[in-house]
TORKOL-4160 file (C-alpha; in steps of 0.2 Angstrom, whole numbers, padded with zeros to 4 digits, m for minus):
51
<pt num="1" X="0604" Y="0578" Z="0044"/>
<pt num="2" X="0588" Y="0587" Z="0038"/>
<pt num="3" X="0587" Y="0596" Z="0055"/>
<pt num="4" X="0605" Y="0602" Z="0053"/>
<pt num="5" X="0601" Y="0608" Z="0035"/>
<pt num="6" X="0586" Y="0617" Z="0041"/>
<pt num="7" X="0595" Y="0624" Z="0056"/>
<pt num="8" X="0608" Y="0633" Z="0045"/>
<pt num="9" X="0594" Y="0642" Z="0035"/>
<pt num="10" X="0583" Y="0651" Z="0047"/>
<pt num="11" X="0573" Y="0660" Z="0034"/>
<pt num="12" X="0574" Y="0660" Z="0015"/>
<pt num="13" X="0576" Y="0679" Z="0014"/>
<pt num="14" X="0592" Y="0678" Z="0025"/>
<pt num="15" X="0607" Y="0674" Z="0015"/>
<pt num="16" X="0620" Y="0661" Z="0021"/>
<pt num="17" X="0637" Y="0666" Z="0026"/>
<pt num="18" X="0651" Y="0658" Z="0016"/>
<pt num="19" X="0654" Y="0646" Z="0030"/>
<pt num="20" X="0636" Y="0642" Z="0031"/>
<pt num="21" X="0635" Y="0639" Z="0013"/>
<pt num="22" X="0649" Y="0627" Z="0013"/>
<pt num="23" X="0642" Y="0618" Z="0027"/>
<pt num="24" X="0625" Y="0617" Z="0019"/>
<pt num="25" X="0633" Y="0610" Z="0003"/>
<pt num="26" X="0642" Y="0597" Z="0013"/>
<pt num="27" X="0627" Y="0592" Z="0022"/>
<pt num="28" X="0617" Y="0591" Z="0006"/>
<pt num="29" X="0630" Y="0580" Z="m0003"/>
<pt num="30" X="0631" Y="0569" Z="0012"/>
<pt num="31" X="0612" Y="0567" Z="0012"/>
<pt num="32" X="0612" Y="0563" Z="m0006"/>
<pt num="33" X="0625" Y="0550" Z="m0003"/>
<pt num="34" X="0614" Y="0542" Z="0011"/>
<pt num="35" X="0599" Y="0542" Z="0000"/>
<pt num="36" X="0608" Y="0533" Z="m0014"/>
<pt num="37" X="0617" Y="0521" Z="m0003"/>
<pt num="38" X="0603" Y="0516" Z="0009"/>
<pt num="39" X="0606" Y="0509" Z="0026"/>
<pt num="40" X="0625" Y="0505" Z="0024"/>
<pt num="41" X="0629" Y="0523" Z="0019"/>
<pt num="42" X="0618" Y="0530" Z="0033"/>
<pt num="43" X="0628" Y="0520" Z="0046"/>
<pt num="44" X="0644" Y="0527" Z="0038"/>
<pt num="45" X="0637" Y="0545" Z="0038"/>
<pt num="46" X="0633" Y="0544" Z="0056"/>
<pt num="47" X="0651" Y="0541" Z="0060"/>
<pt num="48" X="0657" Y="0556" Z="0051"/>
<pt num="49" X="0664" Y="0570" Z="0062"/>
<pt num="50" X="0654" Y="0586" Z="0063"/>
<pt num="51" X="0662" Y="0601" Z="0055"/>
């Protein structure tokens, strides 16, 4: 997930598009959920469909 987040934002000075921002927010929320839930949440997150 970290790699996906980093790949969206090529450079801090380059603004994200609306679609990229939505994907970034989705990935960050998913990452927070995994961090809070531990391994069980990580397993579930891996099964989520890619946007």
